[in-house]
N, C-alpha and C positions, 0 to 999 in steps of 0.2 A: 114481545122480542128479548132474546138470550140475549148477554154479553159475551162480547168478543174472548173466546181464549187469552188473547193477550190482555184485553185491561184487565180481566180477570185474576191471570197472575199477576199484577203490578199491585194488585188492590191485596191483594193475597200478602203480597211482600209489605205492604206495606202495612198492615191490619197487627200482623203478625211479627214484630220490630220489639225483640226480647231484651231484655234488660242486659246490662252488661254481662260481658263473660267474666264467671270467678275461679281460683284457682280447681275446682274441681270439675269444672268442664269437658266437655269432647267435641270436636268436631267432626262431621263427615270428612272423610279421607278423596269419598269418593262420590262424584254426580250420578246418577242413575240418567240414561238416554231417556228422554221423554218418551211415552207409547205413541204418539203421532211421528218420530223423528226415523222411526228402524221399519223398514219391510224385510221382511224373511221370503225368502226364494227357494231353501233346501230342504231337507227333511224335515227339520223343526217346522217350516212353509207350510207343507203339506197339512200336519196337524194343527197349522193353528186357523189356516183356512177349515179347516172341516168342524172346529167349534163356532162357526156363525151357524150350519146348519143344525147343527144341537139345541145351542142356545134358542134360537128360533120354534123349535119344535116344544122346548121346554115352554116357551112363552105361550104358545096355541094350547098347549095341551093341561098344561100348570099356571098359567096367570091369571086366573080367576082364584083358583085354588091358593096360591100367595098372598092376594091382596085379600081373601075375604077371611083370611086367621086373621085380620085385621080389623076389618070393618065389621064381624061378627062377633067379636070378641067377648067371651063372655056367655054365648049364645050358641056359636055354631059347635058343635063336638070335636075335640082335639084328638087327631090320631096319637103325636105325642105331645112332651110340653115344650119341644124347641122347634115346634111348627112355625115359628116368625123369624126364624133362621133364614128360608130360602127364596126371600124375594129379597134379604139385602143381597149374598150369596149373586143370586144370578146379575143382580145391576151393577154388583161388582166387574164381573165377568164381562158381561154385557156393553157393558162402557168401555172399558179398555178397547176390545173385539172390535168395537164399533170404529172407534176412532182411530184406531192401527189401519185398518182397514177400507175406512171410509165406506163403512154399507151403510145404504141409505136406510133400508129395510128396519136394521137391528138399532140403528142410532135411534129410528122412531120407536119403535119395542122400548126403547130405554128412557125415553121422555117420558113415555106413556107409563111405565113403569113406577118412575120417580115420583110422579104427578100423583100417581095412583095415591102411594104411599102417603105422600103428602096431605091429599083429602081425608085418611083411613089415619090420619095421627089425632090422639083426643086431645082437647083443647089445651089441657096443662101438660099438652109435651109428650105423656105416656104412649111408648111405641111396643110394647108386649102384649100379648095376645090373650092375657085375662081380665076377667070381670073384675067388679070393685074389690069382692073380696079378697081377691087372691093380690092385689098388687100390689110391687115390695114385698111378697113375701115367698110368691113361688122360686121354685129350684131353678127354673129356666128364665125367668123371668127379664134380668142381666141379660143375660145370655140372646134373646131374642134383641134386645136397645142394640147388645155389640155389632149385630149385624146388621139392625138398621142404617147405622149411624157409617156403617162401614162402605155400604153403597149410597149413602148420599155423598159422602166427601167423595169417592173416587167420581161420580156423575157430576159436582162440580169441581175439581179437577179436570175432566176432561173435555168438560163442555161448558164450565164457566156459568152455571146454573146458579144464581144466588138464593132461589126457594132455597135447593137441598141444602145448602150451607145452613141456610136459617132452621130449616127442620132437621138437621142434625143436632145445631144447637138446641133446639127447644129439647130434645132425647137428653140430650148431656145434663140439662138443667134439670131435668123429671130427676133423674138416678143421684144425684148432688142432693138435691131437696130430700127424697124420700131413703137415701141411704148415708149419708151423712150426720156430724164428720165420724170417719174413721179413728180410732183412737183405740188405746191398749184395753178401755173398756164398754166400748161399743163395737164388737164383730158382726150385728146382724149379716154385715153385708157379705162374708164369708160362711153363711148357711148355705149356699148352693149346691151344684151340684158336682161328685168329682169333689167333695172336699172344701170347696169355695173357689177353686182351683176358675169353673168354669164362667164364675163372677170378675175374678181376676184380671180377664182372659179380656175386659173393655179396657183395659190403661192403653193399650197401644193405639186404640183409635179418641180417645178424652186427649192423649197427647197430640196425637194430629187436628182435635179441633182445637187446641189451645194456639198450636201452629198459625191457622188460617184465621181465630177470633185476634188472638192477644190477651183473650181471656184469663189469665194464668189459675181461674177458680177451677179448669179441668185439670192441667195441668197436676197441682194442687192435690187435687181429689184423689190421681192416678201414682202421686206420688204416698200418699196414704194407702193407699191398699198396697203397695208394692213393698212398702214398709215395715204394714202388721201383719202380712200374712205369714204366718208360722213354714209352711216346707220354705218361703224364701228366706227367712233369715235360717233356716237351717241349712241351704244350700251356700248364701254365702260366708258359712265357716266351715262346711266341709268339701263344696266346691263339687259335689254329686249330686248327680238327678234323681229324685226320690221316684220308686216304683209307683208310678202313677199312670194316668191315660196320657199317652204319648201324643194327644193332636191337642190338647191342655194343655201340656208344659213346654211345647216349643211355641203355644200363643202368647201365654203370658212370660216367657220369657224374651221375645221380640216384644212385648210391650215395655219390659226394662231394657231394652236396647234404646227403644224409642226414647223412652225416660232420661237416658243417660247423653243421647244426644242434642236436646233440647236446650240447654243449658239452666242455668238455677244451682250448679254446683253437684250435679248427680252425677259424672263424670266415673265417680269412684266403683261405680254399679259395675263398668264392663268387663274389669276382669275374672271377676267372679263366675261372669255368665260365659266368656271365653272356656274359660277351667272346667265347665259345666259343659257347655257345649263339648270340647273334646273330648271329654267321658262317653257323652252321648255315641259321639261317633266311633271313639274306639272299643266299647262295651257293648255296646246297642245296637248298632246299625246292621243290616243285612248287606250281602256286598251289592245288593241293587240298588242300596241307598235310599231306603226308608226303612220304619222300625216298628215293634209292636207287636205284639202277640196276644190276641184277643185285645187289640185297643188299648193294650198299658204294657207298661215295660217289666221286663223280667227278671231275676237275676242273671247276670251275662254268664257265659253268652247268648247272643238270639238263637233261641231254638228255633226248630225248621221240622215239619212234617207233613207228608204229601196231602194236598186239599186243606191246609190250617189256614184258619182264623188269624192271617199274618197279613204284613204292608197294610193299613187300613188306610185307602183315598186320601181321607182328612188330614191325617197322619203326618204321609209323602207331602202334602202341600204349605203345612204349615212346617215342616221340619225344612222345605226347601226357602219360606219367609222369611224364617229366625234364620237361616245361613246369610242369604241376600242382606239381609239387616246390619250384620256382621263384618259382612264385606263393606259395605257401606261407611260402616263407623271404622276400620281399620286400614283396605282395602290392600290385607293378606290375602293371596293367591288360594291359598288351603280352604278358604270359603269356596272360591267358584270354580276347585275342582272337587269338591259333594255337590256344588250345585250340579256343572254338569253330569257327574256319576249318578245322582238320584232323577234327572231329567229324561238322558236318554236311555235309562231302564226302569225305575219302576214308576214314574209319571206313565211315560210312555205305555208303560202296557198294562198301565189300568186302561185306559183309551181304546177302542177300538179301532182298527185302522181307518174305517171311513168317519171315525168321531162320535157314530149316534148312541153309542153304548157305553157304559162301566162298572170296574169294578170295583165293590166294598171292601174287601180284601181280595190281594193278589198273590198267589201260591207260584213257587218256586218249581211245583210240576202239583198236579198230571193235567187237570182241567180248569180251563178258564168258567166259571159261573158268572154271568153277565148279569150284573144286580136288576133287582125286580121290586124292591121293595119289602116289608115293609118302612123302615127306617131308611131315608132319604136323603139322607145328609149329604152321600160325596156323589150324588147326582150333579150336585151344585158345589161341590171342593172342590171337583177337578177342572173344573172350564175355566177356576180362580187361576191356576196355576199353568195352563197351555194359554190365557189369554196373558200371562207374563213373560211369555217366551221371548219378543222383540226386545223389551227393555233389558234381557240378560245378557244380550251379545256384545254390548257398546256400554263406555262410561267415558267421564272424561276426571279429573284431575288436576291438583294446581300446576304440572307439568306439560300437558296436551291429552292425547287419546288413547284409551286403551280399548284392547280388541280382546274380549274374556270368553268368546263361542267361535266358534270356527266354522262359520254355518255361512253360505253364500244368500247374500244380503248386500240392503244399502241402507246409507244413514247421513243425515244431515246432521251437525254436532257443533255444537257454541264452543267455542274456545277463544278465550282472551276478547270477548265482543264481535269473531267474527264467525261467519258459518264455515266449514270444513268439510265436505264432502267423502265420504270414505265409501271405496264398494270393494264386494269381497267375490271372489269364484273361489269357492271350496270343493274338494274331492270328499273332505271329512265328514260323517266318518268313517265312510267306505274307504279311502286310502288317506296317509298322512301328506295333504299339501294345500295348500291356500294360497291365493296370491290376494294380494290389499295394493287398492290405486286410490292413491291421497290426491284430492284436488281441493287446495286450499286458493280462497279468492286471492291471493296473492303470496310472491314466497312470505313463507313463515317459517319461524326455530320452534321448536315444539319437539314434544317425546314422541316416538308411537310405540306402545309398550303392548306388547303379545304375551299374551298367557300360553307359555307351551308346555301343554297336558302332561301331567305328570307319568302318564304310563311310553309318552316320547321315547324309541333310542337311537343315535345318531342323527339328533333335531341340526339343522342348518339353516342360514338365515343369509337370502342377497338382496341388494337393493340396487333397483335397476339391472339385475343380472349379474354384480361385483359383492361376493362376499364381503358380510360389514364383519366391523370392527367388534373384540368384546367376545364372550364365552355365550352359548347358548345352552343353556342349561336344563333338562326337564323340570316340571315342579314350581317353574321361575317365572317374571316377564323378561323375556329380551326387550334391550331399552335405546335401541336406536334414536340417536337424537339429533339433528341438523337442520339446515335449513331446506324446508319439502317446497318443492315445485309441482303445479299443477302434471297429475297425470305418474308422478313417482312411481313406482313398486316395490312392493317388499314382497317377497319368494317365503315361506315355510315348508321346511318337508323333514320328513322322520320317517323310520320304522315303528310298524306298531305289532310286532311279534305275539304271537295268545299267551296268555298267561295263566295259569293252574293257583285259584283263590279257594284256600280252605273255608269250608262252611260244617263247623262243625267233624262227622266221623269223614264227612263226604265234599267232595271239592269242587268247583262250579269254573267252568272255564271265560275268558273273557279275552276281548281284541280291543285295541283302542279302548274308549267310554264304554264302550258295549258289552254285558253277557250276552254270552250264545246258550241255544235251547237245541236239542234234537227233538222237531217235530213229527208228530205219525203223517203228515201227507207228503214230508219228503223223506220219510224212512217206513214205509207202509206195513213192511214184515219185521220191525226191530221191535224187541219185548226193551219200551224203553225202562223197566226195571233193571232190568240185568245188563248196564252197561257202565264202565269202569274209564279212568283215566290211566293210560298207561306212564311209564317213567318220561320217555319223553313224548310231545307228538310235533307238529308242524302241517300250519293248517294250509290250504289254495284254495286263492277262488273259484267257486261253482258257477254254473251257470244259476242266475236268479231267477225268484218267481215272479211275477211280476214288477214291482216295484222291493218287491221282497230279499234282501240280497242272500246270499246261500256262501257256506265253505264247506269243503271238505276236505276230513280227517281222520285217521285210521285210530280208533278207538276198542275196546275190548267189550266184547259180546260173550256172559258166560265164558268167558276165559278164552277167547279166540277172537283175533282180529278181525276186523270188522268195519269197513267204509262207512262213514254216518257225514249226514250232510246236519248243518248246523246252520242255524239263523237267529239274528237278533234275539235275545229275549224280549223286548218290547212290542216283536211280532208274532210271537209264539201264541200258537192256540187259539186262533183264532178260526171260524168256520165250525166250532166246535173240537175242533180236531184236539187231542190229546199231547203232551209236550212235557221235559224235564230237560231244568235247568242247574241239576241236583245231578251229579255222578259219583258212582264207588271210588275208590282209589284201587287202581290195579298194582300188580305185585312188581 
């Protein structure tokens, strides 16, 4: 019999009793909404629900192969040294998605996968895919442990399965035994792939193990890896990201944030990570919210080529996770602004509209080539990002409730020990309007912090139809504090004019959070390579194509004015259509 989630949560709190805080500690400014607390019903909800079919498809077609990587370790021929990552990634995404949508079949499959991995774990806790001679030596051995631990911990958190926590703990203890201690004279731990960065990526999950078990050996090992890793030592001094693998870099920076939030005097790590994040955002991020060319950072600014190997989906998801960790740590709106940009553009563009295909790289033009291997990492990374969409919409802090994404949704959030129901009816991102209805169990005084998108113009806020006091500023939280009664309504409204965003020698077009593209399905006789943006543009809403919004605009085609239909970049390029989200600069 599985433990109830409530009892498990209580046990987790008791087990993870941390030592008294020190002067160097940092605390979470924001508490994320539980994955079970929020239900999506808008455009993001459609993409989220599509994740169920895809995850079930992966389980039916790849499930045996995922587990056999461990069952037949040392005997089975590896396709790649990181074959062992797939099962943990799948379990992480499946557990979250099943718990949120209460999907019985996906829940059963998640339990099956967690238990199959437990059965495949070696008696000494080893959870890689290598035979005895290579254990503790192969370039991807720690990496494979990282994802097994990730999947088990998510399964434990969502379903209260103590066996998954125990398996994760055994795997963590194996890592400590075979790679510790990490000090200036013993750096075998850093001989993994990508200059050792792939091994350092495990740090965040070891801190997570510490939180659930109270065993400080896990946090101490993670802290040693972070303290001794040369690129991290350099970043502390320079506040600049190294030109390395974008996915790996975001992951170990996320581990540093987890360490900073875990107590033990590591809070002084946060400022330099924030500075590096800002550099990545300012110098390396594509307008659509991802980073990397050929998987790695290059000299800024970010380069773009037709059909280029850019915006690896793994990097997109790990950038999203890093940004959300920093949001939890600080509560700063700038992190949610970037999360919104990444979600509505790079993440959704990498997923097909029906959820059944994924991109490895997602170009800004001319053709989407849905990922088919042989490297399959993004098959499993993309669903991890989609699985977290419900958790990005709402949060709580010391003052009350935060509304971070303006998506049609419902939630039940714990505030001062009481459950507050919140309902959002939104036209966003098609239009700048949402109405939020708050239902506390009894009249409650609290803050309702709503993030006004930074691209909004002329925003207004009303409470029960009356203008609220105080400024409503784009890019900040509006913060009405009052005694809320059941059924009180807050309406946010704003304009979203078209924006021209530089992209190297060219430009991109955006409206609200979405970047726009010209799709050949809407413009069959348009030469996509010959379109330029004039000095002044006006977008007009056009007839949608199914669920796909469209906008009409006058652009220049070979120098002549031409009516062009645009659609969100995330929806462009499906059905084999050619598209472009990059345009020339007109005279």
